[in-house]
C-alpha positions in Angstrom: -35.3 8.0 0.1 -32.3 6.2 -1.3 -30.8 3.9 1.4 -27.2 4.7 0.3 -27.2 8.5 -0.5 -30.3 9.6 1.5 -31.5 11.7 -1.5 -35.2 11.4 -2.6 -35.8 8.6 -5.1 -36.7 9.5 -8.7 -38.7 7.8 -11.4 -36.4 4.8 -11.5 -35.7 2.7 -8.4 -33.6 -0.4 -8.1 -33.9 -2.9 -5.3 -30.5 -3.9 -3.9 -29.9 -7.0 -1.7 -27.7 -5.6 1.1 -26.4 -9.1 1.6 -26.2 -10.5 -1.9 -28.5 -13.4 -2.8 -25.4 -15.5 -3.6 -24.4 -15.1 0.0 -27.8 -15.9 1.5 -29.3 -12.4 1.6 -33.1 -11.9 1.2 -33.8 -8.3 2.3 -33.8 -5.6 -0.3 -33.4 -1.8 0.0 -34.3 0.9 -2.5 -31.4 2.7 -4.3 -31.0 5.1 -7.2 -29.6 3.2 -10.3 -26.4 5.2 -10.1 -26.0 4.3 -6.4 -26.7 0.7 -7.1 -24.1 0.6 -9.9 -21.5 2.3 -7.7 -21.9 -0.2 -4.9 -21.4 -3.1 -7.3 -18.5 -1.4 -9.1 -16.6 -0.8 -5.8 -17.3 -4.0 -3.9 -17.5 -7.8 -4.7 -20.4 -9.8 -3.4 -18.3 -11.4 -0.7 -17.1 -7.9 0.5 -20.7 -6.7 0.5 -21.8 -9.8 2.6 -19.0 -9.1 5.1 -19.8 -5.4 5.4 -23.6 -5.7 5.4 -24.0 -8.7 7.7 -26.6 -6.8 9.7 -28.5 -5.7 6.5 -27.4 -2.0 6.8 -25.3 -0.1 4.3 -23.5 2.0 7.0 -20.2 0.2 6.4 -20.5 0.5 2.7 -20.8 4.3 3.0 -17.4 4.2 4.7 -15.6 2.5 1.8 -13.3 5.1 0.3 -14.7 4.9 -3.3 -18.3 4.9 -2.1 -17.6 7.8 0.2 -16.0 9.8 -2.6 -19.1 9.0 -4.8 -21.5 10.1 -2.1 -19.8 13.5 -1.7 -19.9 13.9 -5.5 -23.6 12.9 -6.0 -25.0 14.8 -3.0 -26.1 17.8 -4.9 -27.3 16.0 -8.1 -31.0 15.8 -9.1 -32.9 12.7 -8.0 -33.0 11.2 -11.5 -29.3 12.0 -12.3 -27.4 9.2 -14.0 -23.9 8.9 -15.4 -21.7 6.0 -16.5 -20.2 4.1 -13.6 -16.7 2.7 -13.9 -15.5 -0.4 -12.2 -13.0 0.1 -9.4 -9.3 -0.1 -10.4 -8.5 -1.8 -7.1 -11.3 -4.4 -7.2 -10.1 -7.8 -8.3 -12.9 -10.4 -8.5 -11.7 -12.0 -11.7 -14.0 -10.0 -13.9 -11.2 -8.7 -16.1 -9.8 -12.2 -16.6 -13.2 -13.6 -17.5 -13.8 -10.9 -20.1 -10.7 -11.9 -22.1 
């Protein structure tokens, strides 16, 4: 089962560091690729570290963008994938680095 959306995993599985490696995390959890992309599109590594200090993704599920995604993806097939857009409200300097 996907740790984020609780749907059965499909053919592709990605392993996500609940606390990012850059923030000292070591434990990984299985996610669908689309779920993994959504987490990183919505939250910075420092936000993830703060929300997942206990290694669980419960607080991430409560983030407004992630919660909206979870409602949308709930009835999709296990191997469903679609492009993931970066959050409009997220500002980690990514847009400035891409210029």
